[in-house]
C-alpha positions as CSV (number, residue, x, y, z in Angstrom):
1,M,-258.2,156.7,-41.2
2,R,-261.6,156.8,-39.5
3,K,-264.2,154.8,-41.2
4,I,-267.7,156.4,-41.3
5,L,-271.1,154.8,-42.3
6,I,-273.6,157.4,-43.3
7,T,-277.5,157.0,-43.9
8,N,-280.6,158.9,-43.8
9,D,-284.4,158.5,-44.2
10,D,-285.0,161.0,-47.1
11,G,-283.5,158.8,-49.7
12,I,-280.2,158.2,-51.4
13,Y,-280.1,161.4,-53.4
14,A,-281.5,163.8,-50.7
15,D,-279.8,167.1,-50.5
16,G,-279.2,166.8,-46.7
17,L,-277.5,163.4,-47.2
18,I,-275.2,165.0,-49.9
19,R,-274.2,167.9,-47.7
20,L,-273.5,165.7,-44.7
21,V,-271.4,163.4,-46.8
22,K,-269.4,166.5,-48.1
23,A,-268.8,167.8,-44.5
24,A,-268.0,164.3,-43.1
25,K,-265.3,163.4,-45.8
26,K,-262.8,165.8,-44.0
27,Y,-263.0,163.3,-40.9
28,G,-262.8,159.9,-42.5
29,E,-263.4,157.4,-45.2
30,I,-267.1,157.3,-46.0
31,C,-269.5,154.6,-47.0
32,V,-273.2,155.5,-47.8
33,V,-276.2,153.0,-47.5
34,A,-279.5,154.9,-47.7
35,P,-282.9,153.9,-48.6
36,E,-283.9,154.0,-52.4
37,S,-286.6,156.6,-51.7
38,Q,-288.4,158.5,-49.1
39,R,-288.7,156.7,-45.8
40,S,-289.7,159.4,-43.2
41,A,-291.5,158.3,-40.1
42,S,-290.5,154.7,-40.6
43,S,-289.2,154.6,-36.9
44,H,-287.1,151.6,-35.9
45,S,-288.8,149.1,-38.3
46,I,-286.7,146.5,-40.0
47,T,-287.4,144.0,-42.6
48,L,-287.5,140.3,-41.4
49,H,-290.0,138.4,-43.7
50,S,-288.9,139.4,-47.1
51,T,-285.8,139.9,-49.0
52,L,-283.9,143.3,-49.2
53,D,-282.6,144.5,-52.5
54,V,-279.3,146.4,-52.4
55,F,-277.7,148.2,-55.5
56,P,-274.7,150.3,-56.0
57,A,-275.7,154.0,-56.2
58,D,-274.4,156.6,-58.9
59,F,-273.8,159.0,-55.9
60,P,-272.8,162.6,-57.0
61,D,-269.4,162.3,-55.1
62,K,-267.6,159.7,-57.2
63,D,-265.0,159.3,-54.5
64,V,-267.6,157.8,-52.1
65,K,-268.7,154.1,-52.1
66,A,-272.6,154.4,-52.0
67,F,-275.5,151.9,-52.0
68,F,-279.2,152.2,-51.9
69,C,-281.6,149.6,-50.2
70,C,-285.3,148.9,-50.6
71,G,-285.6,148.9,-46.8
72,T,-285.8,151.2,-43.9
73,P,-283.0,153.4,-42.4
74,A,-282.4,150.9,-39.7
75,D,-282.2,148.2,-42.6
76,C,-279.6,150.2,-44.2
77,V,-277.5,150.5,-41.0
78,R,-277.9,146.7,-40.5
79,V,-276.9,145.8,-44.1
80,G,-274.3,148.3,-44.1
81,L,-272.7,147.0,-40.9
82,R,-273.3,143.2,-41.4
83,Y,-273.1,142.8,-45.2
84,I,-271.4,145.5,-47.0
85,L,-268.5,146.8,-44.8
86,S,-265.7,144.2,-43.9
87,E,-265.1,145.8,-40.6
88,K,-266.9,147.9,-38.0
89,P,-266.9,151.6,-38.8
90,D,-265.8,154.1,-36.1
91,A,-269.0,156.1,-36.5
92,V,-272.5,156.1,-38.0
93,L,-274.0,159.5,-39.1
94,S,-277.7,159.8,-40.0
95,G,-279.3,162.7,-41.9
96,I,-279.4,165.7,-42.5
97,N,-283.2,165.2,-42.1
98,F,-285.5,167.5,-43.9
99,G,-287.6,168.5,-40.8
100,Y,-286.8,168.6,-37.0
101,N,-286.3,165.4,-34.9
102,V,-287.2,166.6,-31.5
103,A,-289.6,166.2,-28.8
104,T,-292.1,163.3,-29.0
105,D,-291.7,163.2,-32.9
106,L,-288.4,161.3,-32.3
107,Q,-290.5,158.2,-31.7
108,Y,-291.4,158.3,-35.3
109,S,-288.1,159.3,-36.7
110,G,-286.2,157.0,-39.1
111,T,-283.3,159.3,-39.0
112,A,-282.9,158.8,-35.2
113,A,-283.8,155.2,-35.4
114,A,-280.9,154.6,-37.8
115,A,-278.6,156.2,-35.5
116,L,-280.0,154.3,-32.5
117,E,-279.7,150.9,-34.5
118,A,-275.9,151.7,-34.7
119,S,-275.7,152.4,-31.1
120,F,-277.5,149.1,-30.4
121,Q,-274.6,147.5,-32.5
122,G,-272.1,149.2,-30.2
123,I,-271.0,151.9,-32.8
124,P,-271.0,155.8,-31.8
125,A,-273.8,157.5,-33.7
126,I,-275.0,161.0,-34.5
127,A,-278.4,162.0,-35.8
128,F,-278.8,165.4,-37.7
129,S,-281.8,167.2,-38.7
130,E,-282.8,170.8,-39.8
131,N,-285.9,172.8,-40.1
132,A,-287.9,171.8,-43.3
133,S,-287.1,174.8,-45.4
134,A,-284.7,175.9,-48.2
135,L,-282.6,178.0,-45.8
136,H,-279.5,176.1,-44.5
137,E,-277.4,178.9,-43.4
138,V,-277.3,177.7,-39.8
139,T,-276.5,174.1,-40.6
140,D,-273.7,175.0,-43.2
141,H,-272.1,177.3,-40.5
142,Y,-272.2,174.9,-37.5
143,L,-272.3,171.6,-39.2
144,E,-268.5,170.8,-39.4
145,P,-267.5,172.2,-36.0
146,I,-270.3,170.3,-34.3
147,L,-269.3,167.1,-36.2
148,S,-265.7,167.5,-35.3
149,R,-266.6,167.8,-31.7
150,L,-269.0,165.1,-31.2
151,L,-266.9,162.5,-33.3
152,L,-264.4,162.9,-30.4
153,M,-267.1,162.7,-27.6
154,P,-269.2,159.5,-28.0
155,A,-272.6,159.7,-26.4
156,G,-272.1,156.6,-24.3
157,D,-273.4,153.1,-24.4
158,Q,-276.9,152.8,-25.9
159,K,-277.2,156.6,-26.6
160,I,-276.8,158.9,-29.6
161,W,-276.1,162.5,-30.2
162,N,-279.1,164.1,-31.5
163,V,-278.6,167.5,-33.3
164,N,-281.0,170.0,-34.8
165,F,-280.6,173.1,-36.8
166,P,-283.0,176.0,-36.7
167,G,-284.1,177.3,-40.0
168,C,-283.5,181.0,-39.3
169,P,-281.0,183.3,-41.1
170,L,-277.4,182.8,-39.7
171,S,-277.7,186.3,-38.4
172,E,-280.6,185.5,-36.1
173,C,-279.1,182.3,-34.7
174,R,-278.3,182.7,-31.1
175,G,-275.6,179.9,-31.0
176,V,-275.5,176.2,-29.9
177,L,-276.9,174.7,-26.9
178,Y,-275.6,171.3,-25.5
179,D,-277.2,168.9,-23.2
180,R,-280.7,169.6,-24.3
181,K,-283.3,167.2,-23.0
182,V,-285.9,165.6,-25.2
183,S,-289.1,167.7,-24.8
184,G,-292.2,166.0,-23.7
185,G,-294.2,168.2,-26.1
186,K,-294.8,168.0,-29.8
187,I,-294.1,170.0,-32.9
188,F,-297.4,169.6,-34.5
189,D,-301.0,168.9,-32.9
190,D,-302.3,166.4,-35.4
191,H,-305.7,165.7,-36.5
192,Y,-307.4,164.0,-39.4
193,I,-309.7,165.3,-42.1
194,R,-312.1,163.3,-43.9
195,Q,-311.4,163.2,-47.7
196,E,-314.0,160.9,-49.1
197,E,-315.9,158.0,-48.7
198,I,-314.8,154.5,-50.2
199,E,-316.3,151.1,-50.8
200,N,-317.3,148.8,-48.1
201,G,-318.2,151.6,-45.7
202,G,-314.7,152.9,-45.6
203,V,-313.6,156.5,-45.3
204,R,-310.4,158.0,-46.6
205,V,-308.7,160.6,-44.1
206,L,-305.4,162.7,-44.3
207,V,-303.4,163.9,-41.4
208,R,-302.9,167.6,-40.8
209,G,-301.0,169.4,-38.1
210,V,-301.0,172.7,-36.5
211,R,-297.7,174.0,-35.1
212,D,-297.4,173.9,-31.4
213,E,-295.0,176.4,-30.0
214,R,-295.2,175.3,-26.5
215,A,-291.9,173.6,-25.0
216,E,-290.2,173.3,-21.7
217,E,-287.1,175.2,-21.2
218,G,-283.8,173.2,-21.4
219,T,-285.3,171.1,-24.1
220,D,-284.5,170.5,-27.8
221,L,-288.0,171.8,-29.0
222,H,-287.4,175.1,-26.8
223,A,-283.9,175.4,-28.4
224,V,-285.0,175.3,-32.1
225,N,-288.0,177.4,-31.5
226,N,-285.8,180.1,-30.1
227,N,-283.2,180.1,-32.9
228,Y,-280.6,177.8,-31.1
229,V,-278.9,174.8,-32.5
230,S,-280.0,171.9,-30.2
231,V,-277.5,169.1,-29.3
232,G,-278.4,166.5,-26.7
233,K,-278.4,162.8,-25.9
234,V,-281.0,160.3,-26.7
235,N,-281.3,157.0,-24.9
236,N,-281.8,153.8,-27.0
237,I,-285.3,152.3,-26.8
238,G,-285.6,150.0,-23.6
239,F,-282.4,151.1,-22.0
């Protein structure tokens, strides 16, 4: 039976992780190693100069071996591969992230970084993300068929599959677009708002973003902006 390691960056009890595990059980034996809490935008950082605490998790699906870790998503993959599992898994899945991981936002994504860490270790990996909303109709409809297809089609050396589901009603989804390129644009145009002055001459600021709908045709961002599921390959950093 296929062995599958699953992680995310939203935490061990995130709804998206639970839904991904449920879908993936059809395709193999699952082990979950995920952060103990929210680790969004942690990128590909790993823990080198302090210890990592790893605990068994009381996961909702009692048939699944699950652990949570105090580290980053990339830490979770490394601990899973190099400590918890006795043999290499056949695939690593990351997600389902609450919020798109497309365009230049990919450089910050803990979800994508966890998959990229797996590919760096020579294991096929897929990152899954969806619009940050409570509407999961498109994800729930397309997740299993896309998962089934991509598990049989590794992205290649130092690459991952990156899948993003739009947040529209299923009736408005226009289908799945494969081979989407990573957009050079951005989902949000960020700026910082001054909140208050603090001691020693400091100032406290808070980031805010305005949605940017611009995107090049043929890209991941253009696909989700137009109610398509986006599937594309992402190269590992430096390769």
